[in-house]
N, C-alpha and C positions, 0 to 999 in steps of 0.2 A: 731497086733500092738506091736512094740518093747517098752519095759519098761526100763526106765533109772532113777536111783536115782542120783541126782546131789547135791554134798556137797560143800558148800562155807561158809566162815566166814561172808561175807558181801554181800548182794544182793541189792545194790543200784546202779542204772545204771551208773550215772556219778560220782561215788565216787572217782575212780582212774582208771589208765590204765587197770588193771586186770579186774575190773568190766565192763569197756566198752567193753573189749574183750569178756567176758562171754555173755554180752547182745547182741553182734553181732550174736552169735549163738542162744541164747534164742529167739530173735525176728524173727528168721528164722525157728523155729521148725514147721514141717508139722504135725499138730495134727491128720491127718488121718493115719499117719504112726508111730508116736512116742508118747508115754505117759511118762511124766516126773513127778517125785516127787522131789521137791526142799527142801533140809534140810540145814538150815542156822541159823546164830545167829542174825545179825542186818539186817533189811530190812522191807519191807511191811508186813502187817499181812497175806496177801494171794496174789496169782498170778492168775489173771483171766484165767480160762480155764485149770488150772493146780492144782495138789495137792501140799500142802506145809506143812512143819513142822518146827516151830521156836524153837530153842534151847536156853536155858538161857545163858547169856553172863557175862563176867567180863571185865572191862576196863583194858587196859595195862598201868601201871603207867608211863613208859618211853615215851609213845606215846598215848596221850588221844584221838587221832583221830581214833584209832583202838580199837577193842574189841576181846576177845577170846570166842568162843562158848564152853561151857562145857557140852558135851553130857552125862557125867556120872550122872549129876543131874536128868536126865530124861531117864536113860538107858533103863529100861524095857518098858516104854511107846514108846520110839523111836524104839526099836527093834521090838516091836509088830507092829508098823506102817509099818516098812520096810518089815516084814514078810508078812503082808497083801498085800502090794503093789507087793511083789515078783519080784524085779528088775532082769533084764537079763544082764545089764551092770551098773557099778558104775563109775561115773565121779567125781573125787576129785580135787578140785581147788588147795589146798595147804597142805603141810605136817604139819598141826597144830594138836592140840588135837583132834579136830573134824575130821581132815583128817585121823589120825591114827585109830580113832574109825571106820570110814568108811572102811579103809583098812582091819582091823581085821574082821569086819563083812563080807566083801567080801571073804576073804580067808577061813573063817569057812564054808561058803556056796558055795565055788568054783565058785564065780562070777567074770568075767573078769573086770579089772580096767583100765580106761584111765585117764591120768592127763595132764594138760597143765602147763608147767613151767612158772609161772608168776613172781616170786619174788626171787631174788638172795640174800637170807637172810645172807649168809656168809659175804657179803660186809658191812653189817650194824654194825658189831662189832667195827670196827675202829672208827665209828662216835659216838656210844653210850657209848663206854668204853675208849674214848680218855684220860680221867682223871685217868683211872685205867689200864695202859698199860700192867701190868703183867697178866691181865685177858684176854687180847685179844686172845693170842694163845690158851689157853684151851677152850675158848668160840668157837673159830673157829673149833677146833677139835671135840667138842661136836656137833656142827651144821653139820659138814661133816659126822659124824657117823649116825646122825638121817636122813640126806638126803639120804645117801647110803642105809640105811635100808628101807626107804620108797620107793624110786624110783626103786630100784631093785626088789621090790615086785609088781610093776605095769606092766601090759601087754603092754601098749603103752604110751609113753610120748611125747607130742608135745613140741618141743623146738624152740624158735623163731629165733635164730641166730646161725651161725656156731661157733662164739666165745663162746657162752654158751654151745654148744655141747662139744667143746674142754675142757671147764672148768669142766663140769660134768664128762667127761671121766677121767680127772685127779683125781677126787674124788673117782673113782672106780665104777661109775655107768655104767652099761652095755650098750655099743654102740647099740647093736641090739634092745634094747627097745626104743631107741630114734629116733625121726623122725623130720626133719626140717619142721616147720609149722610157717610161718611168720605172719604178721599181714596185714590186708587190710587197705585201706584208702578211705574215702568218698571224691572223687574228685569233686563232685558237691558242697560240703560244703567248702572244703579246696582247694582254687583255686586263681590264680593271679587276676581273675576277681573281687575279693572282695576288691581290693585295693581302698582306699579312703583317699587321702592325706589331703584333707580339714578337714576330720573327725579327723585324728590323730593330725593335726596342732591345732585343737580346744582344744585338751587335753593338748598339750605341750606348746601352745602359742608361737611357734617359728618354724623355718624351718631347724633346725639342723638334722643331721642323727639320726636315731632311732635304738638303740641296744635293743633287746628284749630277756627277759628270761621268760619262762612260765613253771610252775610246782608247785607241792605242796611245800611249804616252810618248809621242814623238813631237819634235818642235814644230813641224808643219801643221799640227793641230792647234796652233796658237796657244801653247801652254803658258807662255809668258803673260798673256792677258788673263788666263785662268788664275795664275798666281796673284795678279793685280786685283782680280775680283775677290779672291779670298782675303787679301789685305784690306780691301775696302769694307767688306762685311765686318772684319775685326775692328776697323777704325770707327765704323758707325755703331758698334756694339750690338749688332743684330745677332741674337742668341740662336744659333742653329748648328746642326751637324753638317759638315762639308764632306761628302762621301765621294771618293775617286775610285773608279773601277777601270782596270786596264794596266798594261805594263809596256815597257819600252825604254829606250835610252834616255828619255827625259825624266824618268821616274825618280832617280836618285836626287837630282837637284830640286825637283818639284817637292819632294817629300821633305827635304831640308828647309825649303822656303815656306812650307805650309805645315808647321809642326803639329797643329791641333786637328788637322784633317785626318779622315779615316782612309788610308790607302789599302785597298783590299785585293789588289792584284787582278789578274784575268779571271773571269767567271764564265761558266757555261751559259748558253742561251736560256736555259731553264732558270738558273739563278738570277740572271740579268732581268728576266721578265718579272720576277718577284720584287727586285729592287725598283724597277720602273713603277710598278703598280703600288708600291708601298711608300715611295718618296713623295715629297710635296712640290718640288720644282726641278726641272731638268735644265742645266745650263750647258751651252755648247758654243764656245767662241770661235771654233775653227773657221778659217777662211779658204781652205784648200780643197773643200769637198766638191766633187762633181754632182753628188746627190745628198748623201747624209742619211744612211740607213738608221742610225741611232735616233735621229729626230723623229722619223715616222714610227719607230718602235715605241718611243716614249709617248707619242701622241695616241697610238693605238692602245696604250696601257692606261690612258686617262691622266697622263702626267703633263701639266702645263710646261711649255718650253720657252726659254729665254735664250735667243741665239744671236750670233753675229750676222749682220746684214751684208755678207759678202759670200761669193761662191755659190755653188748649187743649192746649198741648204736654204738660202734665202728664199728660193722659190717655193719651199714647202710650207712656209708660214704666211698666213694672211694677218698682218700686224693688227693687234687689238681684237681679232676675232678668233683665230685658232692658236695664238701665242703672241710673243713679242720679239721684235727684231731691234738690235742695237747697233750703233756705230761700232765696228768690229773690235776696236782697240780701246774703247772708252769704258773702263771698269765701273765708273759711277753710274752710267746709264743702265748697265745690267742690274746693278744693285737696286736702282730706283724701281725697275719693273718687278724684281723679286719682292721687294718690300710691299708693293701694291698688291701682289698676289697673296702674300702672307697675311696682310691686314684685311683683305676683302674676300671672304669665302664665297660670296655671290659671284664675283668676277671669276674666281677660280672654277666654279661649277659651270659657268657659261663657256669659258675657254675649253674646258674638258669636253663638254657636249659637242661643241663645234668641231673640235679636233677628231673626236670619234667618228663623226659623220664624214669627215674628209677621208680618213684612212679606210673607211668602209669601201671606198671606190677602188682601192689598190688591190689588184687580184693577180697573183702569179700565174694562175692557170690561163687567164686571158692573154697575159703578156707572152707567155711561152708559146701559146697557140699561134700568136702573131709571128713570133720568131720563126717557128718551123714552117709557117706558110710562106714567109719571105725567103727562107732557105730553098724551099721547093720552087718558088718563082725564079730565083737566081739561077738555078740549074738549067733553066730554059734559055738563058742568054747565049750560051755557047754549047753546041753539041760536043759531048766528050765520049771517047771510045770506052769500051768495057775494060776493066782491070786486066793487066797482063800477068798477074801473079796472085795466087790465093794465099791469104794470110791464115795463120793458125790462131785461133782464139786462145 
């Protein structure tokens, strides 16, 4: 049985896109072949059938939705637990304090490391330091240095889009360590068959076209441009419903700035699938995505997408064929393509058909099979002795 130590800040399944990706793998672990130890900050007290170790956390002042695990507070106890488990591969979710702890542990013991590139941290600086513009450049340089040090020490890095591989190469991360590993889609859940016009009409109380945005409401999702798009729709008197799904620290200001929009809060995946299939256009200006799960969810639901042409999401859309891409901060351009879709049912049908064909290629079973095959191959890099201590499940 192959032993894997899995490090992540947050282990809550539906917390964000990164968590959902991790749990697509976790829920497919073959316990007859793999034994996992989960080391994390925020999450459940234990995982049924698996070993786990919770690390003390601190809240992040600029984003209270997230926390940082601080392994140094329990260093000796954690190292003892890891030594007893004796991992053959270490999977690190992110280059955080916990991630660097795991990396240093792995290198000291000559254990191969796999990481999945979940978060494009460098894109966050422009949103959180917009009032301190002189700090943006040094912050970005510090992030680049940390990322280069971390990822060039990994044996294998899964990167979800070609755009992100290009961006990481530009930072100095070795191409031979990176491998394109996209994201799957649950096409039973996200499907045009979930459309329910009477249900969405019950919410809006009208028959106007529905423009949908769905994501966490945090500034790194380019919420300021979302507000500009709303304003431009109002200015051009395009009569539609502007529906916002999600929650977060930017919600209060966004709701104040968009008084006629429908702010519906966080929804379950089942509810979200109905919104995707029942709306007319999905708008997503975020520039900070490594991938953009919501974009493929909308595409698989038959919902035409108008998105920003920056970050990983840009790789998901073939402009003019499976959706439209805009200059990320140009509200007028988003509205131009929205108007084209609303005025041209034939174009909408063509975009929908092409998008459905593309998302049909995204299969979580195949992606997870590749992951576990790679884990198995990584265990062959360095022979590891048997565990010295038996855990209790």
